[in-house]
PATORNU-794161 format. One record per residue (C-alpha): x, y, z. Coordinates in steps of 0.001 Angstrom, whole numbers, plus 524288, in hexadecimal, padded with zeros to 5 digits. Layout:
// residues N
XYZ;...
***
This chain:
// residues 811
7FF9E7FF667FEE5;80BD48093280541;812DB805AA7F5AC;8037E807D87EF83;802F48166A7F5FD;81200819D77F321;80F478167E7E410;801E081FA87E41A;8076B82B767E933;813A88299E7DF44;808B6828357D4FC;801128351C7D988;80C8283BCB7D94F;80E4D8398A7CBAF;8012F83FE87C907;7FFC684B4A7D2C8;7F4AC852557CC08;7EB32846A77C986;7ED098431B7D7D0;7EB0E84FBA7DD04;7DED984F857D3B2;7D9AF843ED7D8A9;7DD2A844D87E845;7D6458524D7E8CE;7C9E384E0F7E160;7C9C3843567EAC0;7CC8D84C647F624;7C10F857517F257;7B7AD849EA7F16E;7BC4B844497FE9D;7BEBA851F3805FB;7B043855AD80126;7AB56848A8807B9;7B114849E9813F8;7ACD98571B81601;79FA8852A481261;7A094845C281B3E;7A4A384D4B82657;799188562082715;78ED384A4882490;797558413882E64;7959784D7483964;786F584F25836FF;781A98408C831CB;78B2F836A9838EA;7924283CF184435;7892883B1585171;784548457F8577F;78EA3848B486533;784C2843EC86F0D;783818375A8774F;77E1F82AF287000;77AEE832968645B;7738E827A985CA3;76A858270686808;766CA833E68687A;7596A8388B85D36;751228449985C25;742E28437285D7A;739F184E178540D;72C9D84E348515F;7270384D0384416;7191E84DD183F24;712808427083CED;70B068448782E51;7163B84D65829F3;71FC38438E82BC2;72DC1844BE827EB;738C584B7E83216;7354C84DD4840DD;7375A85C54841A9;72F9D860AB84FCD;7335485FF285C76;72DD7856D18659F;725C985B19870AA;72A6D85E8087CCE;721868538088393;725BA84A3287932;7334884B5E87E68;72F65849C788D0E;7262883CE788752;7333383639881AB;73BE5839D788C7D;73317834BB896EA;72D78827DD88ED0;737FB822FA88499;73D398175588858;746D6816FE87C6B;74DF48245087E95;756A58252B88831;7525C834FD88862;74DC683FC288000;753D784F4A88069;74BAD859DD87B86;74FBD869A7875C0;748EF872F586D93;74B1E87B9986453;73E7787E5E85EBD;73E4688B5B8634F;740CC8935E86DEC;750948912C86E8D;755B289EF286D20;7582B8A3EE87C2B;75B998B2D387F27;7693A8B09488829;76CA08BE5C88DE3;77BC08BF8688DF2;785058B54288EB8;7812A8AE23898FF;77E318BB1B89FE5;771F98C53F8A17C;777E28D04789631;76AA48D2C188E78;772198D90E883E8;778748CEB4880E6;76C108C5DF8801F;76C5F8BEB38739A;765A18B19586DE2;76BA48A2CB871D5;76569895EC86CDC;762E588D3A878DA;75E2987CB787838;7535B8787D88094;7575086B1288412;7506D861D088E88;75ABC85D22898CC;75E3B8513E891E1;762A2856F5886FC;7723D854E9888AF;77071848F28900D;76988842B48841E;773738487487A69;77EE384200884AE;7856E8511F884D0;78A04856D489275;78D69862A4892D4;79C4E866E989222;79A3B86EFA89D65;79170870588A792;78599867858A69E;778B28671C89BC6;769F9866F38A1E8;765468603A8AD48;7576B85D588AFCF;75800864B48BD21;75B03870B38B3D9;74E8A872B98AFF4;7496E878A68BE02;755D58814E8BFF4;754C788B378B61F;75B3B88D7F8A9CF;76523884F18A62D;76E87886308985C;7792687D688925D;781F38851C88A04;786CA87FB287A8E;795868809C87C46;7971D88BC787242;78BE689291878D7;7952D891C68858E;7A142895F087DC1;79A878A19C87736;794B78A65988349;79C088A251890DC;7A89089E2188CA0;7ADE18AD1988F75;7A6A48AC5E89C03;7A9818A8778A7E3;7B7178A4708A335;7B4B989C97896FC;7B2178915F8A007;7A679887F989A4A;7A22D882388AA11;7A1A5894E78AABB;795F5893928A365;78F5E889708AB0B;786DE890B28B3D0;786B889B8E8AC9C;77A6D8A3FF8AB6E;773328A57D89C92;766F78AD1C89B1A;75DF88A8AE8928A;74F188AE4688ECE;753E68B56A89B2F;753128AA308A248;75FCE8A6FB8AB91;765FF898998A77A;772578923C8ABA5;77BC688B838A3A9;77E2287E418A726;786318779A89DB5;78ECD8798A88FC2;78E988700E88646;79A28868E687FC3;79F4087061872E2;79A9186B4D86703;78B478656186DC4;77F3F8688C8656F;772BB865498640B;768CD86AAA85BAC;767A98762185890;7755A87775855D6;77B9F880F6855BA;7721788AFE85A7E;76FAC883D786812;7799B88B608733F;771408886887EAB;7696087E908842D;75FF487FEF88E47;7556F875BC89656;74A52874FA88FA0;73DE5877EA89876;7327D86F7C895DB;7283A8776B890FF;71A538798A89831;713218715188CAD;71BBE866028882C;715B48664787A9D;718388765987AF5;72485874BA8722A;72EBB86A7C86B45;73A3C865A586DF2;745AC85EA2866AC;7472184FEB86D43;753A2847AA86E45;7536A83AEE871BA;75E2D830F88755E;758C18203887178;75E11816D0879C6;7673B80D91875D0;761578034386ACE;7543080B6F868C2;7538B80ED8859CC;74E4181CCF855C9;740F0813F385011;73E3F80EDE85E7F;741D681C6286458;7388F823FA85BCF;72E5F8193585C43;72E3781C8986D0F;72E1582B7A86A68;7231B829DC861EE;71932821F986AF1;71CBE829F2875BB;718C98369E86CF0;70C8782F52867E4;709E382CF887645;70A338392187CEE;703FA841DF86F05;6FA3C836A886DB1;6EE6984372871B3;6F63384E4F86BF2;6F76E8564585F71;707C78538685E29;705198438D85FC3;6FEB984284851E9;7068284E3D84B3C;7159184B4C8505A;71CDE83E66851E3;72B0F83DF685743;737598387B84EEC;7452083633852F4;750FB8386A84A5F;75F0F837C984EC3;764578424E8559E;76F9F844E884B45;76614843B683F3B;75D6D84D5384561;7669C857928466A;76B0E8553383AA8;75F0485912833F4;75B938624683EEA;767978696D838A6;7645386A2282BD2;7597C862E982683;7617585D2E81A45;76F8D85CF5821BF;76F2484E2181F9E;76D3284C5681283;774118576380E14;7809C851AA815A9;77E64845EA80E53;77B9084C768016F;787508530880275;78FB7846BE80702;78B1F841597FA42;78D1E849D57F14F;79CCD84ADB7F8C6;79D6483BB77F49D;7995583F017E869;7A315846E17E588;7ACCC83DF77E8F5;7A761833037E1C9;7A9F183D527D5C8;7B91883FCE7DB8E;7BB5B8324D7DBCB;7B53382FA67CCCA;7BEA383B067C869;7CBF48343C7CF4A;7C86C826A07CB0C;7C83E82C997BE55;7D453831FD7BF55;7DBED826667C4C6;7D62381F1E7BAB2;7DBA08298B7B154;7E8E4825AC7B825;7E9378168C7B98E;7E948818247AA4D;7F4AB81F727AAC2;7F9F9814F27B3FD;7F7C180B7D7AB1D;80694805F07A8E1;8089C805DD7B720;7FD107FC447B96C;802997F37D7B166;80ECF7F3C07B551;80A577EF687C3B0;802047E47A7BD2F;80BAF7DE6E7B437;814337DD9E7C338;80A777D7DD7C7C7;8015A7DFA97CFF4;7F4B87D9747CEF1;7E73D7E3BB7CEE2;7E5057E51B7DCFD;7F13E7EA9C7DF44;7EF867F4CE7D46A;7E39E7F7867DB8A;7EA387FA3E7E709;7F43F802DF7E0E7;7E8CE80C537DA42;7DF8380B0B7E69A;7EBC380FA07EFEA;7ECA181B7F7E649;7DFD581E657E7D2;7DEBF81D507F66A;7E9B5825847F6ED;7E3508306E7ED14;7D86782EC57F5A1;7DED683014802DA;7E69383DBE7FC6D;7D830843307FB13;7D1EB83EA180682;7DEC9846F580E4B;7DB7C8528E8074A;7CBB0851278055C;7CD408508C814BD;7D4A085C6A813E8;7C81F861B280BA6;7BE8085B0281673;7C4DE861FB82214;7C4898707A81D09;7B74886DFE8168B;7B184869C982475;7B8CB876B982BD6;7B20387FA782331;7A4518789182404;7A69087B968343A;7ABE7887F683306;7A18488A208276F;795008832082ED1;78D7088420821A7;7824187B7682759;77BB787896835DA;781B586B9B83A86;7794886271843BD;77E708656F85186;78C2185FB985626;78F2085DA8848BE;79C3885F2E84786;7A34C85F41838E7;7B1A085B258396F;7B8978517883358;7BBFA8458083BC5;7C0048393583CE1;7B3BD83351836B6;7B5ED83C4D82BDE;7C34983A3882899;7C01182B1682892;7B4AC82D4F81ECC;7C07F834EF81656;7CA25829D881941;7BD7D820D3813CE;7B94882A358090D;7C85482A3680422;7C8BA81A5880356;7BCB781A5C7FD25;7C0AD824B57F35C;7CE1F81B327EEA9;7C3C8812167EB6D;7B8E081AC77E4CC;7C4DB8208B7DCF8;7CE73817DC7DB08;7C8FF80A217DA58;7C3F38080D7CB32;7D08380EE97C53A;7DA1F805A37CE9B;7D0A57FB4D7CA0D;7D2657FE8A7BBF0;7E0E3801157BB4C;7E52B7F51B7C3EB;7DE7F7EE167B6CD;7EA457E95B7AE02;7E6237EADA7A170;7E7FA7F8457A393;7E7A3800AF79924;7D9A18007478EA7;7D1EE7FB1C79A52;7D37D805D67A454;7D36D8110179947;7C67780A71795CA;7C2EF8099F7A33B;7C5FF816C37A681;7BEBE81D1B79D39;7B267815537A2AF;7B698818687AFCE;7B7D4825EC7AE27;7AB3D828577A678;7A2EC81F897AFDC;7A91C829A97BBC3;7A7798354F7B417;797CA82F3A7B1B0;797B8830597BFC4;79E6F83AE77C4C5;794D08421D7BBBD;7888E83C657C26B;78CED83E987CE9D;78FE684DB87CBFF;7819884DFD7C47D;77CAF848167D1D8;7847B851B27DADE;77F1B85F1C7D235;7733485B597D2E9;774EB85A557E073;77B8F867787E2D7;772B886FAE7D751;7650886B167DE6A;76AA7870027EB8E;76F9187CEC7E70C;762CF87DE37E1FF;75C7D87C4E7ECA0;762C5883EF7F4C1;7612F88E5D7EB2C;7534688DAC7EA5E;751C888B307FA22;75B0A899557FAA4;74FD389FA47F190;743CE89AF57F459;739A98A3CD7F927;739558A51B80671;72B7E8AE098095C;7344E8B83780FF6;73E7D8C0D080C50;74B418BD2D8149B;753D88C78D80F05;755C38D2128198F;74F388CA73824D1;755218C88183173;751B68BE5F83BA9;752FA8BEA884A9E;74D768B90D855BB;748B18C1C0861D6;748588BC3786E23;73F518C1068792D;743D18BF398882B;7379D8B54788C0C;737768BA6589867;7374D8C76D8950B;729C68C59888BD8;722F08BBA28913B;715888C01B88AC6;7129A8C09C87D2A;70E248D00C87E12;71C988D181881D3;723BE8CC9487916;719A78D3B586D79;71EC48DF5B874E8;72C428DC8E874B1;72C5E8D95486710;724838E3DA861D0;72ECA8EE6E86781;739868E60B861D1;733898E63F8546F;731F28F5C785658;73FFD8F677859E1;7465C8EE0E84DBD;73E178F5208439D;746539023984707;7522C8FB8484334;75939901F583616;757188F6BD82BB0;7498B8EFC88300E;740A28EDF2826FE;738098E4E482F6F;737988DF0683AC0;72F6C8D12583FB6;7305D8C6FB848E4;72C0C8B78E847BB;72D8A8AB0584FA1;733508A53584689;739DA8A691835D4;73A5089F6682ADB;7463E89A1A82A3D;74570894DE838C9;7396B88E1483466;72B2188F7883809;726B88816283AD9;71B1687B09837E6;7168587A09844DF;7088587A21846C6;6FAE7877BF83C1D;6F1A687E5A83C99;6E27187EA083FED;6D90C886CA83653;6CD6688CFA83B42;6C1188885083510;6C92987B0D8312A;6CA3186C85836D0;6D6FE86BDF84010;6E2D18668B83950;6E672857D283DBE;6EE8C85476848DE;6F882850138426A;6FA3785A7283926;7055C85E5E8338F;70BF786ACB83B22;70CC28741082DB2;70C728831483457;715E688A7E83ADC;71301896B2843DE;719758A4978448F;7174E8AFE884CFB;71AC58BD09845CA;71ABB8CC7684723;711C18D3F783DA8;71C618D78A83654;722BF8CA5E830FA;71DC78C93582421;723948D6CE8209C;72E8D8D46982591;731338C5EE81F69;72B3E8CA7C814F9;721408C1D48121E;713BF8C64180C74;707DC8C54E81042;6FECD8BDD98084D;6EFE28C2B880E2D;6EC718C70681982;6F48B8CF5682479;6FF9D8CF5282BB0;6FFB88D06283A2A;6FF738DCD284024;6FE978E2F584EA1;6F1A58E06B851F9;6F67D8CF5784FF7;6F9628CF4B85E8A;6F53B8C8A286C87;6E6F38C8C686D1F;6E2A88CBE086063;6E07D8BFAA85831;6E8E38B6B3853FB;6ED348B7EE846BD;6F66D8AF4483D83;6FCE48B22F82F3C;6FFB98A6AF82683;706D38A43481DB6;7051B89D7380EE7;70784890C881277;6FD3588E4981CCE;6F2BB894FA814C3;6F6A588AFE809A0;6F8C187E43814A9;6EB3A8850981D20;6E41388D5A81370;6E4368897A80646;6D81488E60800EE;6D3008979B8088C;6D88E8A61A80E95;6DEC58A38381D70;6DD128B27C8209C;6D4388B2CA82B00;6D4388A3D482E1E;6DA0989E5883B6A;6E2448941D83EBD;6E9318901084AD7;6F2908852684C53;6EE958774684E5D;6F39E8704785AFE;6E8E38659A85B5B;6DA518639385FB6;6D6D286F168692D;6DF3E8773386224;6DFB78829586BF5;6E95388D33861A1;6E5CC8992086018;6DE7C89C6A851E8;6E7A08A4D2848FB;6DF558AE4D83F43;6E8328AD7A83241;6E8828BE4B82E54;6F2FB8BC93823A9;6FB358B383819B6;709568B65F81866;711598AF1E80BBD;7185D8A39B80FB3;727508A509815A8;7308E898E4812D4;733E58916381F68;73F0B8884B821C7;739BE87A21822B1;73CA08727B82E24;73FE186543828C9;7452B8699181A89;7517D8721F81872;74EC28752B80ADA;7424887AC480C8B;739E88876A80E3C;72D4C8843D81564;72007888F9811F5;7193C88936820B3;70E0F88C5482345;70FD98951982E42;7053F89D0783841;70B028AB8583B13;7070D8B079848D0;7071D8BF9C84B9F;713F58C283855CD;70B8A8CA2F85F36;701838BE478608C;70B208B45486594;719F78BC948666C;725208B25F86ADD;72FD78B36C872C8;73A188B2F28666D;7387E8B788859F7;740318B83C84E74;742A28C4CD8488F;740B88C91183A44;746F88D4AF8354D;747378D8DD8265B;750D68E3F68237C;74EE58ED5181B3D;758438ECD980D49;763948EEE581154;762938F0A781EF9;768208E8E082A80;762D58E8DC8397D;76F118E36484146;76C0D8D92F84CE0;770EE8E5518575F;768E48EE898542F;75C158E4AE8567E;7619C8E08486236;763C38EDFF866F0;754EE8F1C3864E9;750EC8E47A8698D;7591F8E5B887517;753538F41B877E6;745FA8ECFA87A59;74A918E2B6881F1;7598D8DD48885CA;7540D8D04388615;74ED48CFAD8796F;758528C62E870FB;75BAF8C78B86295;763B78BE9085B64;76C9F8C13085027;764508C51684364;764C58BC98837AC;763018BEBD82891;758388B62982474;75FE88B43C818FB;7689A8AE0B821D2;760848A534828A3;75B0B8A01381A0D;7696589D63816DD;76AC48946882280;75F3488CDE81CE1;7668488B2D81015;77293886A6817C6;77117877CC8154E;76DE78780E8067A;777C68804A80270;782DA87A9680A2D;77EE586ECA805D3;77BAA873CD7F6A9;78B1287C1E7F708;7902286CC37FA4E;7887B864CA7F0D6;78D7486F3F7E6E1;79B8886E817E9B8;79BEC8629F7EB0E;793E185F697DDE9;79CAC86B177D554;7A784861DF7DC3B;7A206855277D620;79FB985C367C9E4;7ACDE860CE7C7C9;7B386855287CB4A;7AA5884D907C268;7AEFE8552F7B62C;7BC39856487B9FE;7B9CD846067B904;7B350846827AC67;7BED884E907A843;7C98B847387AAC7;7C1E383A5A7A6EE;7BF07840B8798C6;7CD0084721796B6;7D3308398D797CB;7C9748340C79025;7CD9C83F7078616;7DC6683E30787D2;7D9AD8303878493;7D38583223776F6;7DA9E83CB377286;7E150835857666C;7D33982FF576344;7CF9183F09763DB;7D9978435275963;7D6658398674ECF;7C94983D0E74E70;7CC8F84B3E74DBE;7D62A8471C7446A;7CAD08401473D32;7C29D84D3273D32;7BB7984E0174A3D;7BB5A85D2074E6F;7C04C85EF375B9D;7AFF18637076091;7AD098536575B89;7B6C884FAB76469;7B4E8857B376F86;7A5FD8551876E94;7A921846CC76C44;7B04B844E977926;7A75784EA6781D0;79BA78465777CF1;7A31E8391878337;7A72383F9C78D68;798AA845D879140;7939D838807917B;7973A8347C7A052;7945A842827A3CA;7885F8410D79F21;783DD833CA7A2EC;7896D838657AF3E;77EB0845277B0B4;7739183A4C7ACCA;777988328E7B822;779D883D387C252;76A36842837BEB1;76636834317BFF8;76B7C833FF7CDEE;76981842337D1B9;75D0F83EB57CD55;759E0834657D8EE;763C0839677E17F;7613784A347E213;75430844097E7CE;75B798442F7F537;75E98851637F59E;75063855517F4AD;74ED48597A8038C;759BD863CF7FED2;754AB86A097F418;74B29876857F3F7;7442087A387E76F;74C3786EDB7DE55;748E78633D7DA2D;75224857407D9FC;75010854F87CCCD;74EA2863557C921;751D8864657BA18;75897871D07BD19;763AD86C987C588;765A8861EB7BD95;766D2866EE7B1EF;77126870F57B6AF;778878666A7BB68;778A685CA17AFBB;77BC2869E77A6CC;7866D86EEF7B0E9;78CD7861477B0F3;78B3285E647A346;7933686C0479F23;79AC88673B7A9B6;79D8585AB27A4A0;79EDE8604E795B7;7AB018687D79853;7B0A185BF57A13F;7B0D8854857944A;7B24B8606378AEA;7BF3D8639779015;7C7CD8562078D87;7C0E4855E177EF5;7C447863B677C1F;7D34D860C078213;7D4A1852ED77B18;7CF1D8596876E22;7D98E8644076F5D;7E57285C3476C2C;7EB3685B7E75C9E;7E5B0850F475593;7F1CA84BEA750EC;7F87E84C6775EE7;7EAD38440676269;7EDFE839CC75779;7FC87837A275DF5;7F7838370376C4E;7FB008290D771DE;
***
């Protein structure tokens, strides 16, 4: 083996140019595969850093009639029911981030109201950290007795480092026992979690607080995690939870509407992070694998051409007694040398790509996910280099090891080279079609009419101290003063308040009853969202009113309860009649006590983020309630700036501070940036897949050029004879181009056939395009034909540039 390696090194040293090309070609393929695999491994293959993660599950509710993915949080009563009665789970824990996570923190652990700001605090039960099996790095986590001894909090490591590490000498222990005021409530720090610990939502969570059981167990939903006992399957666990759920809700509407569904915790975190994250990574990994196959095909062609030049050497070896196996070993050793050198360079390229990915942070990853080139990734690269060596080296070595080397090897090289070209072009066609579809989807998704004008819009969250404004009329007064003050700021064109914003999603949370019509079925799918807005909401958003009126100052507490609905709701509930003047209310089952709302206006629709889908703007039916009839403690502030104007966060905060120093305003963000975040995943995969497709196209055309150049060099004498007998240069070029385009066209046909079947898998990642859309197919086919024509025309032009007499003397 050492002898084979030494001889291989000397052989490559004699042809440094082609050797460098081979190594760099393989390095590109191996490096791209290693970089994508490092992300694939971190997200989909590596276990989360919790105790026995294979037995951790998430539990969500799903609508029985709707089917599909579970998207609703469980009731707190379900959590208590399962915890008390389950026999197949070791334990349960609950958290919630459905709302109310933003808390007002005054000072950095102190009481300075001028430095009040909003922090994200996740309410969790006392068994949350023990269930995950992660203790505090400093201090402790919650225990059952904490609920009776005031507010206790656990800090994330980054939050401690940014807010407490410069206090008390920078010691972690000095932070334990420190006071912290959240929403004017005195809290005490009991522990700090270790660096890198995270759970959903990530990376927003700064503080964990102890969840207080609601006065009504069905008052709000919670995200429940459970740990299965050893040997218990997920199916058995699901069956038990379903039975307990039905027993608890056998007499209420929730039991006929919802059922629990369990998923592996890490899979759930991945889905919550990005609805198509798993499919995106699988698609990208498949794409880089295709690129590597094309690299191997090109290198295989180069090695087969090199074996023709080594036919004298192979003949001498065979004459001296080397068997076919000995020749195969020598040639495969040389292939392994090439792939090993390429693996080293590819690993360096992957390290740089992973480092850039971690710095740029183009997309959000699931909690506790660390992308790195670890031992498993290194093992993958080593395995990849061996497999690559076999892929590109086996056929050339097998053919070169034959003893009847000359004419069979030439003919075999021609047939094999053309077969490889067909394969390369087909794979490239597949990648180009996929990339084209994703690019069109991103463009269509970004250009989709949203129903409102995002340019010039700013949003910020406003949080009132709950202790200062417990009554609705108090909240109305302070909001009215805030709006009046903020409208005076230069650059402000319009201003409004809302409980949510379209890009935050206004999910379907209710179903409506219409006066004079039969009540909906108890298990009817939830289809309507609820939103409370100030009178100027539609003007600030640029949403036209179709009929009726806007809210005004008379729509306040004590007046008739009214509502404005959007066009999607009219299409759902009033398809053949005018809704103005009709009365509707939320339906919560027989004996409904929800108040009737009279419809006074119909607004145009807004496109909203769809919770269960990534590439989708939803037309959710929405009921808008007037601000003064239902004022919340927190709101989204919507500011439309004048053309060319700006409104600074400092001036807005000063205006609010003049009203009440305890009112907290988060940093205003342009809506166009918020919309851009929705496009982060689609844009990321479209860019990468386009880059891989472009690389594949370049490699395929280089391979086609190389094969045809070799064929043309072997036909120089034939070309001389043809031209001497009167054939024009154009006729000879046309003949050679036609012959060269045949494998390219065959590859395009096979690629189209494969794309017809495989691109259906991309449907979840597409928007406004069809996997079988003719435009993309025509554009990609035309581009590939043009590139193939250029790759075939150049060798033909060079071959016919030789003088006919010189061609006739060519040996």
